[in-house]
N, C-alpha and C positions, 0 to 999 in steps of 0.2 A: 801200050796202045790198045784201045778198045776195039774189038772186032766188030765188023758190020752185023754179024749174026747175033752177037750179044746185044748190040743196040736194038736190033729188031725184037729180040726176046724181051728186053726191058720195056719197050713200048707196048708190046702185046700184053705183058703182065699188067701194066698200069691201066691199059684199056679194058682188060677182062675182069679185073678184081672187083669184088663187091665192096671193098673198102673205099672210103671217101679219100681221094688223093687231091690235095690242093697245094700248090706252090705259089708263094707271093714274094714280091720284092720287099726291099727295106721299107717302102712306104705303104705296105699292106695291099698293093695292087696285085690282082691274080695274074700269074704268068702261065699256070697250067691247072686245068680242072678236068679230071677224068670223067668218063660217062656216068659212073656211079654218083659223083657229085652233081653232075648235070641233072640226073633224075631226082636227086634229093632236093635240089633248089627249084626244079621245074624250069630251068633256063638252058639255053643253048650254049655251046662253047663260046661263040662269039659274044653272047651277052655277058658271059662271065669274065673273059680275059680282059684285063685292064680296069675292072671295077674293084674298089676296096672290099676285101673279103668280109669285113665287118658290116658292110651294107647288105651282104648276102645271107649270112648264116648266124651272125651274132645277135644275142638278145639286145634290144634297145638300151636297157639299163646297164649293159656290160660293154658298150662300144669303147668307152674311154679306157677300160681295163684292157681290152684287146689291143688297142693302139700302143699302150704302154708295154704290154707283154711282148709284142713283136720287137720293139726297140730293145727291150732288155735281153731277149734271146739273141739278137744280133750282136749285142755287146759281150756275149759269152756267159751271161747269167741265166740259169734256168728259171723261167717265170710262168710257163704254160702248165696248168694243172693237169693231172692225169686224166680227169674227166671233166667235161664241160657240157652245158646245154646249148644246142644249136636249134635254129628254127628251120623247118622245111619251107618250100615254096608255098605250101598251103597254110603256113602259120602254126603247124604242129610243133610242139616242144619235144625234142628227142635228146636222150642222154648219149653222149659220144665219148668213147675212150680214145684219147689222142696220144700219138707218138710224134714228137717234134724233133726235127733235125735242121741243122744250119748247113746251107750249101755255100762252099767257099771256092775262090779262085786258087790257081796253083800256088800263089804266094801267100795263101791263108786268109786273104781278105774275104769276109762274108758278103754275099750278094743276095741271098734269098733264104726263106724259111719254108721247109716242106712239112706239111701236116699229113699224117695218115690216120684217119678216124674210122673206128668201128662202132656201129650203132648197137649199144648194149641196153637199150630201153627195155625190151622184153625181158632180158635177163635180170635187170634190176627190179622190174615189177614182180617177177617170180620170187626173187629173194624177199621182197617186201611182203608178199602174200604169205610166204612161209613164216616170216617173223610174226606177222599178225595172227596167223593160225596157231602159233605156239602160245599166244597169250589171250586168245579170244574164244569165248564159248561159241561153238559153231551154230547153235540154234538161234540165240538171241543177239549175238554180236557184242554182248557185254564182256568185260574182263572175265577170265576164267580163274580157277583156284590158284594156279601157278602165278598169274599176274597179281592176284589179290595179295598173296603172301609176300610177293616182291615189294609191293607198295607198303605193306605193314612193316616189313623189315627195314625199309628206308625211313619211315616215319617214327619207328621205335628205336632206331639206332642210338646206342648209348652216347655217342659223341655228337652226331649231326642231326639226329631226329628231334622233332619238337612235339611229339605226341600226336594222338588222334582219338577220334570217337568212332565207335562202330554202332551201326543199326543192323541187327540180324533179323531178317524177315522170313517167315515161313507162311505159305498160303494156307487158309482154312477152306476146306471143301474142294480142294483140287482133285483128290481121288474120285470124288463123286462125279466131277466133270468128265474125267477120263472114262469112268465106268459107264456113264450114260451116253456120252457122245462120241467116244472113241479117242485114241491116242493122237490122231491128226488134229482134232479139235483142241485136245490138251496142249499140244505143241503151239498152236496158234494163240492159245490163251497166254502161255508163257512169254511169247513174243510181245503180246499186247501189254502184259504186266511190265516187261523190261522197258517198254516205251514210256509207261507212266513213271517208272522209277527214274528214267533219264530226265523227264520233265521236272521231277522234284529235286534233282541233284544240282548243286551249285558248280561253278567253274572249277573249283579245286577238289571237288568230290570225285570219288571213284565208285562206280556201281559194278558189282560182280555177281555172277551166278555160281554158286558152289556146286550145283547139281540138283536134279529133281526140281522141287519147287522152293528151294532155299536161295535167298538172295542176301547180299551184304552191301551196305552203303558205308564207305569210309569217308570220314569228314575231318577237317582240321579242328572242328568244334570240340572242345573238351569240357565245357560246362555241363554238368549233369542235368540241370533243369532245361537248358536249351536243347540237349539231346532228347530228353523226354518229350518236349514239344515237337521236335521233328518226327519222333516216332508216331505221335498222334496224327501229324499231317500225313505221314506215309500211310498209315491205316485208313485215313479218310479218303485218300485218292483211289483206294481200292474198292470203296463202297459202290460207286456207280456200276451198273451192269456193263459187261464186255460184249462187244459185237463180234462173235467168233463165227465166221462163215463156216457153214457145214453143220451147225448145231441145230438144224431143223427149225430155225426161226425163233427158238426159245431164247429168253434172256439168260445169259451165263453170269452168275454172280459168285464171287469168292470174297473171302475176307482175308485179313492178314494179321498175324500175331508177330509183334516186334519187340525184341529185347535190345537193351543198350549196354555198352561198356566203354570205359575210358582207359586208354593205355598211355603210359608215360615212357620217356626215353629210357632204354635199358631193359624194358620188359619183354618177355618172350611172346611173339605173335600168337603161338598156339594158346598160350595161357589167356591172353586178352580175348581171343576168338571164343574160347571155351566159356568165359564169363558171359559174353554176349549171347551165346547159344543157350546157356542155362537160364539166363534172364528171359529169353524168348520162350523157352519151354515152360517157365513158371507162369508167364502170361497166358499161354495156350492152356495149361492145366487148370488155371483159375477159371478161365471161361468155360471149360468143359464142366467143371463142378457146378457153376452157376446155371448151366443149361441142363444139368443132370445127365450129361453124356459121358459114358465110360471112356477111359483112355484107351488109345490104340493098343492092340496086343502086340 
């Protein structure tokens, strides 16, 4: 027999907890909604009790799933996922980790479903940020070296890859921008360059920053002539001056030297990258010779 003191503690715990506590009957109508759930939905206890819970927190496109899930849980089959998206009273979408229990009479007949929900939205957003940071260049937002080589490994996989083309781009004149206007202006220039490269990329392309002023575009295009044409387009989009705030109002101009390489399934990503790098350096060296500019020491 449950003691009155224990009943009082149970009620106090349900009332005080920050977890969302909701109990509904077999038809999905709310029997109990604790203060945390009232705050979540922006409704009073009186407004919640008796209403179908899917009209209160469930995404509109998932109402039928919620109806079916309650019926399945009451039948003894686990159907509620560990995490769901619920809507607050303001229409905000929140990620909720749910624990679901079936409440039964003494004879074992189920009569209600109890949900205890924890809002894990902030935690999941932090996890997503950490994952993005692990594969993203912090300055430009492009893929970083690690992400680039993961893409290359997938596209060059000996069994499942279909090959790829690389455009290896190195800026011409970037050092002069840094020396003349400072590193802050140089960083803003790199961000602007990244924007132009994104505009050039197709839906299946991946644009990455290796570091410094080196960028790589990975494409599924493996035709050598088509890659060369794309390299010319890439260099062309770098010709117009860049509007880099803090550069004293002067036009900031840089060029780009681009080398290409094609990799097939089974090839080593480092080998393909080296071919593209060497092709880029060949383009840059030829231009220096034509201008009579000595190579960098």
